[in-house]
N, C-alpha and C positions, 0 to 999 in steps of 0.2 A: 505486406503479409501481416496478418494478425498474430501477435505473440500469444502463446498458450501456456498457462502455468497451472500450478496446483498449490493449495494451502497445506502446510503442516500445522494442524490445529493445536493449540496449547492444552486441549483436553488430553493429549497424549503426553506421557512423561518425557522429559528431555532426553533421556538415554536412548529413546527410540529414533532420535533424529538422524544419527549417523547412517544407519542402514537406508533410510528413506532418501536422505540427501545423495547417497551414492547412487541409488537406483535412479533417481531423477537425473543425475549427471550422465549416467550410462545410457539413458533413453533419448528420445527425440523431444522431450519436454524443454520449453525454452526457459521457464522461470520457476523457482520454488519460493513461496512466500511464507514468512513467519509473522506471528502476532505477538505484541506485548500486552496481553490482556492481564489486568490485575485480578488475582495475584499469583500468576502462573509462572511464565518463563521470561527472562530478560531478552529484549529484542537484539541488542548489540552482541551479547555474549553468544546467543544461539546463531546469529548470523556469522560471526567470526569462526565459529566451529564449523558450520556448514560450508563456509567458503574454503576453509583449510582442508576439509575432507574431500572436496571436489576440484574439478579442473576447468569445466566448461559452463555449467549452468549458472544462470544469474540467480542471485539470492536477494529477495525483496524483504523489507521490514515494513509492515504496515499496521500499526503506527507506533511511533514514539510519542507518548503524551508530554507535551512541552512543560506543563506545570511541575513535572518531576525532575527537570533538568535545567542547569545553567546552560545557556546557549554556548558558552565557550567549551564546556564539556562535550556537548553534542557535536560541535565542530571538530574537536580533537579526535572523537571516536570515528566520525564519518570519514575524516581525512585519512586516519590510519587504515580503515578498511580499503579505501581506494588506492592508497599507496602500495599496500600489500597484495591487493587483488584488483588490479586496474580493470575498470569497465564491467565489473561482475556484481557490485553491490547496488541495490536500489533501495534508497531509504526514503521513507515517508514520515512526516510528523503530523500531529494533530492536537487539538485542545484538550483531548481526554474525555472520557465519560465522567461527567460531573459528580455523580454519586461516589465513584471510586475516588476521584480527587478529593472529595470531602472527607472520605474515610482516612486519608493520610495527611489531612491538614493542608492540602495544596490547592484547594478550590480558590479561584480568583473571581473578582466581581465582573470582569469582562473578559471571557475567554477568547473572543475574536480579536481584541486588542492585543492580548498576549501573543496569540498565534502570529499576528501580522509583525509585531516587534521581533519575534523570534525568527520568523522567515527572513526578514530584511537583514538582520545581523548575521544569521547563519550563512546565507549565501554570499554575503560580503567576505566573511572570514574564509569561506572555502575558495573564493577567488584569490585569496592571498592578500587581501587589503588589511590594513590596520584600522581598527574601528574604535571610535569613541561615540558613545550615545547615552543619553539620559532619558529613557522612556518611562512610561508608567510602570512597567515591569522589568524591562531589560535595561541593564546599566552596565557599560563597558567603558574602561578608561585605557585608551591606547593599547588595545589587545590585538595581537596578530599571531598566527600560527607559525611556529618554527618549521613545520613540515606540512605545508598545504598540499592538496592534491596536485600531481603533475599535469593533469589535464582538467578541463571543466567538468564539474559534477552537477548533475541535475538534482534538485531537491524537490520532492513531491510533497503534497499535503492532502490530508483526508478532508472531505466536505460532504455535507447533506443539504443544509439549508441555503437559501439564496445569498444571503450575506457572506457566508463562508465560501460558497462557490465563486462568487465575484472576487473575493479575496485571493483565492488560489489563482485566478487568472491574472491578478495584479502582482502578486508577490512570489509565486512558486513557479517551478518548471514543469509541473504536472499535477494532476488530481487523481486521488484514489476514491472510488465510489463503492459503497457497501453493497452487499448482496440483496439489499431491500430496494435496489434500483432497477426498474424495468427498462426496456429499450426506449420508451417514451421518456422516461426519467434521464437517461443518457442524453437525449436530444435536448432536453430543457437544461441540463447541466452544461452542455456544450455552448448554448446560447449565453448563459450566465457567465461562464468562464470567458467567452469572447468579449462580453461587455467589460469585464474586468481588464482584459488585456488592452482593449481600446483605450480605457482610462489611464492605464499605466504608460502606454505609449505616448499619450498626450502630455503626460507629466515628465517624460524623459526617463522613465525607469529602465533598469537593465533587464531585458527579457531575452530568453532563447528564441530562436526562430520558430520552433514548434512547441506545442504544449501536450504532453503525453496524458492520455486518459486511461486509467487502469480500473477495471470493473471486476468485482468478485461475482461469481455465478453459483448460487447454491445448487449442488448437483448430487443426485442419488442414482445409483445404478444396481442392478441385481433383482432377485425375486421379490424383495419387499421394498423396492425403491420408492413407490408412490406413498406407502405408509410412512416411511421415515421422513420424506419430504414434507408431507402434511403435518406430522408431528412437530417438526422443527419450525415450520412456519407458524403453526399455532402457538408454540412456546414464545415466539417472538411477537405475537399479536398481529401477524401479517397474513393470516389465513384467508382474508377476504380481498387481498390484492390480486388482481388477475395477472396472468402471464409472469408470475414471479417463481424463479427457480425452475428446475427441469428434472424430471425423473424418466429414465428409459435407458435405451441402448445408445451406442455411439452415434448413430444417425440422428437421434433426437437431440442428443447433447450438442452436436455439431451444428445443428440448425439453430438452437438457441444461442450459441456462440456467434453465429453469423448475424443473427438479428441485432445483437449488441454491437458487433463490429460495424454494421451498416448504419447503426444510430450514432456512431462516432467514437466507439472504444478502440484504442490502439492495442490493448492487451486485455484478455479475459482470463481470469484466474479461477479455476474450478474450485469451489469450497465444498469439501464433503460435509455431510451432516455430522453433528457432534458424536453421534453413535455409530459412525461408519465402522463396520466390523472388520474390514481389511484395508488398512491404510496403504500398504504396500501394493495390493491389488488395485486400488484406486489410482495410484500413480501410474501403474502399467496401463490401465484402461485409458487414462488421459493421453498417455504418450504413444501407445501402440495402436489404439483404435480410434480415438477422437482426432489427434493431431493430423493424420493423413487426410481427414475430411474437411479440415479448416484451411481455406486458401490464405 
């Protein structure tokens, strides 16, 4: 069964999160995803609040930019979420948008190297291991969590280019793909992820049995859906990419979700346009109208 979710976009003020999280929890929606876009809302703080306000729905964070965090802090925060809310937090990390990282003095020469080192150390810490490492960016001296998660915790990573996609296959438990990914893009991503997993298995790396792929789907519904979708794709410079995003009723959205699922997505997260006029209505639409049509 394909998991279906929706994004609470950080263009909305954080005080609106509680009502939308509770609405998602009371509905048939599987997951509610949050973003840590600079310089809007904190990913861990909003995830903790959303989890505390809800009982059932999974809460995803995509992504935590690793240049902003010491890996030990990331591990402490992720472990705390999983101990307080077992099985409901889904955390993804990424190398960050480089312009934003430059604005805060955190830009590094090799973002992929940093992401690899962070992933390897983070997953080891969350497994309850004591970690000593002297990497290019990540340095730990006999660090272990006092309160590691009680059960295994999957760590996801965001990726777009081939190098990073292979890296997520090698060093992460899942991959998050942006809304600029078509169905063909999902297929290509799966191939690159599998190449990374094969390389990791040859080297004896610690991998989970499956690798979860989460894809955002830019979605608009309502009378002006097509206009809003075109405007957002244009703002992102993606107006000429065919088969990107979907505008229309529940049937049209469900078909777009199914195309991504058939291409290899395990979870499809509906991403409203930044100017979505009714965020609560968007969640209801996803849960009540789209979810019954998605197998």
